[in-house]
C-alpha positions in Angstrom: -19.4 -3.8 -12.6 -19.2 -3.6 -8.8 -18.8 0.2 -9.1 -22.4 0.6 -10.1 -23.6 -1.7 -7.3 -21.5 0.4 -4.9 -23.2 3.6 -6.2 -26.6 2.1 -5.4 -25.4 1.1 -1.9 -24.1 4.6 -1.2 -27.5 6.0 -2.3 -29.2 3.6 0.1 -26.9 4.8 2.9 -27.9 8.4 2.2 -31.6 7.6 2.3 -31.3 5.6 5.5 -29.4 8.5 7.1 -32.4 10.7 6.2 -34.6 8.3 8.3 -32.7 9.0 11.5 -32.3 11.9 13.9 -28.5 11.9 13.5 -28.3 15.1 11.5 -30.5 17.0 14.0 -28.5 15.6 16.9 -25.2 16.8 15.4 -26.6 20.2 14.8 -27.8 20.4 18.4 -24.1 20.1 19.5 -23.2 23.5 18.0 -26.5 25.4 18.8 -25.5 26.6 22.3 -22.7 28.7 20.7 -25.2 30.8 18.7 -22.9 31.0 15.8 -23.6 33.9 13.4 -24.6 32.9 9.8 -21.1 33.2 8.2 -19.4 31.0 10.8 -22.2 28.5 10.9 -22.0 28.2 7.1 -18.3 27.5 7.4 -18.9 24.9 10.2 -21.5 23.2 7.9 -18.9 23.0 5.1 -16.3 21.4 7.3 -18.8 19.1 9.1 -20.7 17.9 6.0 -17.7 17.1 3.8 -16.9 13.8 5.6 -20.4 12.3 5.5 -20.6 13.5 1.9 -17.6 11.3 1.2 -19.3 8.4 3.0 -22.3 8.7 0.6 -20.1 8.5 -2.4 -20.0 12.2 -3.1 -22.8 11.7 -5.6 -25.1 14.5 -4.4 -27.1 12.0 -2.4 -26.0 13.8 0.8 -27.9 16.9 -0.3 -31.1 14.9 -0.8 -30.7 13.3 2.6 -29.6 16.2 4.7 -29.8 19.3 2.6 -33.1 20.4 4.0 -31.7 20.3 7.5 -28.6 22.3 6.6 -30.7 24.9 4.8 -33.3 25.3 7.6 -30.6 25.6 10.3 -28.8 28.3 8.4 -32.0 30.2 7.9 -32.8 30.0 11.6 -29.3 31.4 12.3 -30.1 34.5 10.2 -28.4 33.5 6.9 -29.9 34.9 3.7 -31.5 32.6 1.2 -28.6 32.9 -1.2 -25.9 32.0 1.3 -28.0 29.1 2.6 -28.5 27.8 -0.9 -24.8 28.1 -1.8 -23.8 26.4 1.4 -26.3 23.6 0.9 -25.1 23.0 -2.6 -21.4 23.0 -1.7 -22.0 20.6 1.2 -22.5 17.9 -1.4 -19.3 18.4 -3.4 -16.3 19.3 -1.2 -16.1 15.7 0.1 -15.3 14.3 -3.3 -11.5 14.3 -2.4 -11.9 12.6 1.0 -11.8 9.0 2.1 -13.7 6.8 1.3 -15.2 8.6 -1.7 -16.1 6.1 -4.5 -14.9 8.4 -7.3 -11.3 8.1 -6.1 -11.6 4.4 -6.0 -12.7 4.5 -9.7 -9.8 6.7 -10.6 -7.3 4.3 -8.9 -8.9 1.3 -10.6 -8.6 2.8 -14.1 -5.1 4.3 -13.6 -2.3 2.2 -12.1 0.0 5.2 -11.8 -1.9 6.4 -8.7 -3.2 4.8 -5.5 -6.2 5.7 -3.3 -3.8 6.5 -0.4 -2.0 9.1 -2.4 -5.1 10.7 -3.7 -6.9 10.8 -0.3 -3.7 12.2 1.3 -3.4 15.1 -1.0 -7.1 15.5 -1.4 -7.4 16.2 2.3 -5.2 19.2 2.1 -7.0 20.5 -1.0 -10.3 20.2 1.0 -8.7 22.2 3.9 -7.7 24.9 1.4 -11.1 25.2 -0.3 -13.0 25.1 3.1 -10.7 27.8 4.6 -11.1 30.0 1.4 -14.9 29.5 1.7 -14.7 30.8 5.3 -12.6 33.8 4.3 -14.9 34.8 1.5 -18.1 34.4 3.5 -16.8 36.3 6.5 -15.6 39.1 4.3 -18.7 39.4 2.3 -21.3 38.9 5.0 -19.7 40.5 8.0 -21.0 39.9 11.6 -18.9 36.8 12.0 -18.1 37.0 15.7 -19.8 34.3 17.8 -21.9 35.3 20.8 -22.2 32.0 22.8 -24.7 31.8 25.7 -23.4 31.4 29.2 -22.4 27.8 29.8 -22.3 27.0 26.1 -19.5 24.5 26.4 -21.3 22.5 29.1 -24.6 22.5 27.1 -22.7 21.4 23.9 -21.1 18.5 25.8 -24.5 17.5 27.1 -25.8 17.4 23.6 -23.1 14.9 22.7 -24.6 12.3 25.1 -27.5 11.3 22.8 -24.9 10.6 20.0 -22.9 8.1 22.1 -25.2 5.1 21.5 -25.0 5.7 17.8 -21.2 5.9 17.8 -21.1 2.8 20.0 -23.5 0.9 17.7 -21.6 1.7 14.6 -18.3 0.6 16.2 -19.9 -2.7 17.3 -21.2 -3.5 13.8 -17.9 -2.6 12.1 -16.0 -4.7 14.7 -18.4 -7.6 14.4 -18.0 -7.7 10.6 -14.2 -7.7 11.0 -14.3 -10.5 13.6 -16.9 -12.7 11.8 -16.0 -12.1 8.1 -12.4 -10.7 8.4 -13.5 -7.7 6.4 -11.8 -4.5 7.5 -13.4 -1.1 7.0 -11.8 0.8 4.1 -12.6 2.6 0.9 -13.2 -0.7 -0.9 -15.4 -2.4 1.8 -17.3 0.8 2.9 -20.2 0.4 0.3 -20.9 -3.1 1.7 -20.4 -2.3 5.4 -22.1 1.1 5.7 -25.7 -0.2 4.8 -25.4 -2.7 7.6 -24.2 0.0 10.0 -27.1 2.3 8.9 -29.6 -0.5 9.4 -28.4 -0.9 13.0 -28.6 2.9 13.5 -32.1 3.0 12.1 -33.1 0.2 14.6 -31.5 2.1 17.4 -33.2 5.4 16.4 -36.6 3.7 16.5 -36.7 3.9 20.3 -39.9 4.6 22.2 -39.2 8.4 22.3 -38.9 8.6 18.5 -41.8 6.7 17.0 -45.5 7.1 16.6 -47.9 6.3 19.5 -48.8 2.6 19.4 -46.0 1.8 17.0 -43.5 -0.9 17.9 -39.8 -0.7 17.4 -40.0 -3.5 14.8 -42.7 -1.8 12.8 -40.9 1.6 13.0 -37.7 -0.1 11.8 -39.5 -1.8 8.9 -41.4 1.3 7.9 -38.3 3.5 7.8 -36.2 0.9 5.9 -39.0 0.5 3.3 -39.2 4.3 2.9 -35.4 4.5 2.5 -35.4 1.6 -0.1 -38.3 3.3 -2.0 -36.5 6.7 -2.1 -33.3 4.9 -3.1 -35.0 3.1 -6.0 -36.0 6.5 -7.5 -32.6 8.1 -7.0 -30.6 5.1 -8.1 -32.5 5.0 -11.4 -32.0 8.7 -12.0 -28.3 8.6 -11.1 -27.4 5.5 -13.1 -29.3 6.9 -16.0 -27.3 10.1 -15.8 -24.0 8.1 -15.6 -25.1 6.0 -18.5 -25.8 9.0 -20.7 -22.5 10.7 -19.8 -20.6 7.4 -20.6 -22.2 7.5 -24.0 -21.3 11.1 -24.4 -17.7 10.3 -23.3 -17.5 7.5 -25.9 -18.7 9.9 -28.6 -16.2 12.6 -27.6 -13.4 10.0 -27.5 -14.2 8.6 -31.0 -14.7 12.0 -32.6 -11.1 13.0 -31.6 -12.4 16.4 -30.3 -10.4 15.9 -27.1 -7.3 15.0 -29.0 -7.6 18.2 -31.1 -8.0 20.3 -27.9 -4.9 18.6 -26.4 -2.4 18.2 -29.3 0.3 15.6 -29.2 3.1 18.0 -30.0 2.9 19.8 -26.6 6.1 19.9 -24.7 5.6 22.4 -22.0 4.0 21.1 -18.8 2.8 24.6 -17.9 0.9 25.0 -21.2 -0.4 21.5 -20.9 -1.7 22.2 -17.3 -3.4 25.4 -18.5 -5.2 23.4 -21.2 -6.0 20.6 -18.8 -7.6 23.0 -16.2 -9.9 24.6 -18.8 -10.7 21.2 -20.5 -11.5 19.4 -17.3 -13.6 22.2 -16.0 -15.7 22.2 -19.2 -16.0 18.4 -19.1 -17.1 18.6 -15.5 -19.8 21.1 -16.3 -21.6 18.8 -18.7 -20.8 15.3 -17.6 -21.3 13.2 -14.5 -17.9 12.7 -12.8 -18.0 8.9 -13.1 -18.5 9.1 -16.8 -15.9 11.9 -17.1 -13.3 9.9 -15.3 -13.6 7.2 -18.0 -13.3 9.8 -20.8 -10.3 11.5 -19.2 -8.5 8.2 -18.5 -8.9 7.1 -22.1 -7.8 10.4 -23.7 -6.0 13.1 -21.7 -4.4 11.3 -18.8 -1.5 9.4 -20.5 -0.4 12.3 -22.8 -0.4 14.7 -19.8 1.7 12.3 -17.7 4.1 11.7 -20.6 4.6 15.5 -21.0 5.9 15.6 -17.4 2.8 16.2 -15.2 2.9 14.1 -12.0 0.1 11.5 -12.1 -1.1 12.2 -8.6 -1.1 15.9 -9.3 -3.0 15.4 -12.5 -5.8 13.4 -10.9 -6.1 15.7 -7.9 -6.6 18.6 -10.4 -9.1 16.5 -12.2 -11.1 15.9 -9.0 -11.1 19.6 -8.1 -12.3 20.4 -11.6 -15.1 18.0 -11.2 -16.0 19.6 -7.9 -16.2 22.9 -9.8 -18.3 21.2 -12.4 -20.8 20.0 -9.8 -21.4 23.7 -9.0 -21.1 25.4 -12.4 -23.8 26.1 -15.1 -25.2 24.9 -17.4 -25.8 21.6 -15.5 -24.8 22.5 -11.9 -26.1 19.2 -10.5 -25.8 20.1 -6.9 -27.8 23.3 -7.4 -30.5 21.3 -9.1 -30.6 18.9 -6.1 -30.7 21.8 -3.7 -33.6 23.3 -5.6 -35.4 20.0 -5.4 -34.9 19.8 -1.6 -35.5 23.4 -0.7 -38.3 24.1 -3.2 -38.8 26.3 -6.2 -40.4 29.1 -4.1 -37.4 29.6 -1.9 -35.0 29.8 -4.9 -37.1 32.3 -6.8 -37.6 34.4 -3.7 -33.9 34.6 -3.2 -33.3 36.3 -6.6 -35.7 39.2 -6.2 -33.9 41.7 -4.1 -30.4 43.0 -3.3 -27.2 43.8 -5.2 -25.9 41.5 -7.8 -23.7 39.5 -5.4 -26.5 38.9 -3.0 -29.0 38.1 -5.7 -26.9 35.4 -7.3 -24.6 34.5 -4.4 -25.7 30.9 -4.6 -24.0 30.6 -8.0 -21.2 33.2 -7.5 -19.9 32.0 -4.1 -19.1 28.5 -5.2 -17.2 29.8 -8.2 -15.3 32.4 -6.2 -14.1 29.6 -3.9 -13.5 26.8 -6.3 -11.9 28.6 -9.2 -8.9 29.9 -7.1 -8.7 26.5 -5.5 -8.5 24.8 -8.9 -5.8 27.3 -10.1 -3.8 26.9 -6.9 -4.0 23.1 -7.1 -3.1 23.1 -10.8 -0.1 25.5 -10.8 1.5 25.8 -7.4 2.7 22.2 -7.1 4.4 22.6 -10.5 6.8 25.1 -9.0 8.4 22.2 -7.1 8.9 19.7 -10.0 8.2 21.3 -13.4 10.7 24.1 -13.5 
């Protein structure tokens, strides 16, 4: 039951982040380098994956920061389609990184794996997918060489100074919680600690240079926290409703034996089993929320696959990557829907009116071109070392 509370707390963290200047301050650090659109998109993918994990990898990061990511890419000269694709992917690649809640759920339901193992291998999967994204974008877009202004490094370092108080405040809160309550910061305590950290950062952000004329720090702090709580209430209801419906769908699929028919018990080859698993998990990820899908997979496919000879850690890393692909694949494509909500319908429609097929539908094709090879590599390359 605590998992659902943690989801709500992560949503609150994302909405509180939206009430601060932290995203803009971070982007200011890289502005002096005047990165061309392909490189800036790659930097965004690398930089946003970690805060995505800290908001539970539930798409809330897109709602909180997606507008900033999109606008900055557009200012750098990126086309609408590339900006939309990057914004959508910024909310999914962090699903394999610490302290993403989804991995905690997997480890809680399956004693064969631990969060440490999944986070460890998930980090390298993230590096592979992010590097592949960089390669594809630079190859398809061209004009990837940076043209930094004179003294760019010094200006970038100067832009780090406004971030120092935020880092110091976060460290003080985490340290104080450890000293007073004996609670260390990890993937299990992060949902409880991060809201307190964000409250401190919101209070710090409500300085005299960042509030309305005549507004006190206390009133600015109260107003922003109320706005974050109000936004969170809406998104928590929608997200938990989605999870509830997918849990119901998972229960129906489990009891109908459809999954068992797709994954017959007489399979003996790990290679054939992995091929079926890759296709099956991708289809499940396309139509179900990952939290509900994990419950379904744990109850149906996981144990037979492990008994055939597939390593448990390998199986669940493949599962997580398949769910990443599901976040970005029709017919649901949750992250694309969230991006559309943040950016606006007009921008999305305008992006589909001109250009070749790739550039007209790059927002859908680019994530697939990156994530499908990542999923295939994650699924089959490790088997060369233990399944021959």
